[in-house]
N, C-alpha and C positions, 0 to 999 in steps of 0.2 A: 147698918149691922152688915151688910153684905161685903162692903168695903172692908168692914174690920176684920172680919172672917179673913179675906184674903191676905190682909196682911199678916195675919197671925201664922199663915200658911208659908208665907216666904218674904223676905224684906223685899219693899221695892228697889228696884234697878232700873239705873239709866239703859236705853238701849236707841237703836235705829232701824225703822222698818222701811224695806224698799220692794218696790213692786217689779221696775225695770231700772236696768242700770240708768244712775241718776236721778230716778224717781223715788226719793227717800224723805223721811220726817223723822226725828228725835221723838220718842215716847217714853215714857217710865210706866216699866212692867209691875202690875201688883199682884198678880198670883193667878191661879187657874180657877176656873169656876166650870165645872163639869168639863165638856171636848173643848173649849176653847179659852184662850187667855185673855185677862182684861187688862186694861192699859189706860194710862191716864195721855189725854194727846192734848195741846195748844193751838187753838188755831190762829193763822199767821196770814188773816185774808186782806186785802187791801180796801180800801174805803171806796173804790168804784174800778170797774172794769171798763178801759178803754176800748170804744170800737175800732174794731180792724185790727186790734192788737193780739198776739196770741195770749192765752191766758191758761194757767195751771195750778192748782192751790188742794191742800190737804184738807178734808172736814169730815165731820161725823154725820154720818146718816142715821137720823134717830129710830125710823119706822121702816126698813128695806122690806119690799116683797119676799114672803115664804121663802120662794123658791131661792132669793139670795141668800137670806139668812140660814139656809138648809146648806148651803153650797160653803159658806162660811164655817160652819159648825162640823163640817166635815174635812176642812183644810182644803178646799179647793178655790182656786181662783174665780171670781165672777166680774165680766163686763159688759158694759152695755155700750152701745153706740148710736146716734142718731145723727142726721142732717136737716139742717133748718137754714133760713135762708142767710142768718149772720154767721153760722159757723157749722163745722164738722164738731160735735160733740162727743168725747169718750169718758165713761166713768168706769173706774177700774176699784174694785174692792179688795183690801188685803184678807187671806184666808186665815181663820183659826183665832181672828182677835175679834174683842168688842172693846167698846169705850167704856169707862165708868157710868156708874148713873143709876137709878130706880129702874129704868127701863134701859138696858143696856142698846147704844146704836152699834153700827159697824162703821170703820176707818175705811176712807176710800178718798180716790184722788180724783178731780175732774178737771179735764183740760178741754180747750178750744182752739180751733184751728181756722181763724176767719177765711184762709184761703179755700177752704173745703167746703163751705157753704154751698147750699143749691135747695131749689124748690121742688125738686122732682118728689112725686108721691112715691109712699111705700111700694115694694112689689111685692106681686104674688110668687110662690114657688115656682119654678121654671114648671114643671110639670101640670099646675094647675093653670096656670097662662096658658099655656099648650092647650090642653082641654078647652079652656075657654075660645081660644081663637079657631079650633078646629070645629065649633059649636057641638062638641061632645057632652055639655053640662045639660043636666035636666032642670027644670023650672026652679026646683025647690034648691040645689046648689048654686044657681044662679043667684038666687035671693040671698045666700050666705056670703057671698062674693060681694053683692052688693052693699049688704051690711058692714061688713068689714072693712071695704071701701072708705064709707061714712066715717066709721069709727076711726079709721086711719089718718084720715083728711083732718076729723077735728083733734084728734092728738097732737097732731103735726103744729095747727094753728096753737093749740095750750102752750104747748114746747114753747113755741118762739116767743108767745109773750111773756111765760115766766123766765125766759133768758134774759128778755129785757129789762125785767124788773130786777134780775140778779146784776144784772150788770151796773144799775145804779146804786144797789144797797147790798153787794153780797155780805156784809158782815150782820144783818139782821136774820137773824135764827129762822123766824116762820117764813119769811122770802126763798132762805136757800132751801129749807125742807120740802118747800111747793115744788121747787123745781126738781130736785131730786127723786121725789114721790112720782111726778109726772114722768119723768125719763124712765122709771123703772115699772112705768105702766102701759108701755107699748103693746097695743093691739094685736095678739098673735093672729098670723094669717093662718088662713085654713089648711091645717095638714093634709097633704095627698093622700096617706094612708086611711084616714078620716073620712075626708071628702069625697074621693074618688072611688068607684064601684071596682069590683076584681076587672071587669067586662069593659069598663073605661082604662084603666092603667094597661091592660093586654094591649088593647089598641094603640095605646100612645107608644107601646114599645115597639109593637109593628111599623108605626111610622118614624122609628128612629132616636125616641126620646129615652134617655138609661133611667130606669126606675128600678132601683134594687131594694131590697126586702131587708130584714133585719132576722140574725140568727143569735139568740140569746142563750146562756148557761145559768141556771140557779141551783145552787146547793139546797139539797132537802135531807133532812135526818135520817141516820141510818144506812149511811156510805151511798145513798142514791143521790143523782142529779138528773135535773130537769132541762131537755132542750126545748127551747120554743122557737118554731120555724114562723115568722110574720110575714105574709105578703112577699114571700121570694120567689123570683122567676125560675125555669128549671134550669136555666144554663147558669144561672149563679148557683144555685144548688149544687149541680154536677163538678163546676169547677172547684167550688171550695171542698166537696168532698175529694176528688182527685187530685188535689193539689195537697192536701192533708193541713188545711188552715184551720186555726185551733178551735171556732165555733164549734165544727161537727166532730173533728177527730181528736182535739186536742186531751181527752181524757180517756182515748181507747187504749187496749193493751198494743204494745209495740210490736205487733203481729202483720203479717201481709193482709191486706183489704179488696174485697171484690171493686174494679172498677164501673163507672155507669155512663151512659150514655142518654141523649136525648132522642127520643124518636122524633121524625121528620112532621115538622108541623107544629109542635109543642114547645119549641124554645122560648119563647113569648108568655108561655103559662104560666102562673103562679099558684103556690101552694101553701098552705098555712097548715100547722098541726103542732101538738104540745108531744113529748116522749119522755116517760119517766127511764132513767136507763139505771138499771140495777148491777150492784157488784155481788150481791147474795143469792144468785139463784145459778142455775146449772150453764145457762146460753152466756156466751160472752158478750161481752160490751158490743165488740165489733160485730158480731151476729144480729143485736137486738138492732142496732142502728141501720146496719145494711137491710135488714129484713122489712124495716119500715118505709126506708126510700124504696125498696122493691115493689112495694104496694103503690107507690104512688102513679096513676095514670100520665103516661107521656113518659116515664123514664124506664130503663134496661139495664140489665147488666152488660157491660161491653165487650165479656169474653176474656179481659186481661185481669191480671194480679197485680196490684200496687204495691210497691214495697211499704214496709213500715213507716207511718208518720214520724217525720224529725231525721229520716236517714236519707 
C-alpha cells in the first residue's frame, strides 16, 4: 500500500546517489514519504571479502539507531568509524533517503582499509583522560570510566568477530545487519560536561587544558529568543561578546555595546545561565544581554564602547 501510494505521487525514475566523489550507486526513486525520499536499490556484494584487500560496497541498513535515522530524516549526513585489528571501518549513510520495504531502512556505504587496522582501545575525551591522570576523579567518576572501558573493549571484540563473519558471507542479510548494528552501537564515552564537576573543569583549565562551553540560541514564540550558556569559561564568554560572535550578539540591534573584561584570577571560572531576550519591551536587546553579563561574578565592563556587530 505504501509503495503504491508513492507510485501514485510520482512515477519512478532512475538516478544516482553519491556521498563522496566516486562513491556513487544507481537507485530508482519511488517518491516521497514525509521528510524522506524512498528509493529502490539493488545490492551488488561480492561472495566474500578477501583478507588484506580494501573493500567498499553499498547496502541497506535495515534498523539503524534512532540518532542515525533522525539525521537521515533531517537531510544530514551520518558517518561512523571504527578500528579493529583487521581494518579501519567507515560507514557513511545517505541523507534524506530510505529504502523501500515494510520497515524502511537507510542506504549506506561501508568501506574497510586493511592498512588502517589496529588494536588500540577506544580513547576517553582528552579532558576526562587528563582529569584521570591528574587524579582529580572521585570514586563514582572512576567507576563510570571503568564501566565504559569494559563496554568499549567488549564492543571492539564483537565488532572484530562480526567483521570476520561478514567477510565470509557478505551477501547474507542477517550477517550484514548484525555487523552494521554493532558498528552503530559504539559505547559513548563519558561526556566531560556531564562527568566532570565545575571545580574539576576549572582546575583543568588552570593546568592548561582547553575546555570550552556552549552558547546556544533557541527561538521562542512572540518575537522572543533564548540564549543558553552552558559551562562557558569567562574568558571565552568575554571573547565572544567583545568579538561580536553570533551566539551572544547575532540578534542584537546594530548599535554600539559596552565592552567587558575578566577580573584578575577569574578567567578560568565558568558560568551557566539561560536568558530570554525580548523585543516587545522598552529595554533594548543589547541592554538585556549586557545587564545579564554584568551580573556575573568575575566580569566587569571594560570602560570601552564596542562598534555595532558585523561592522
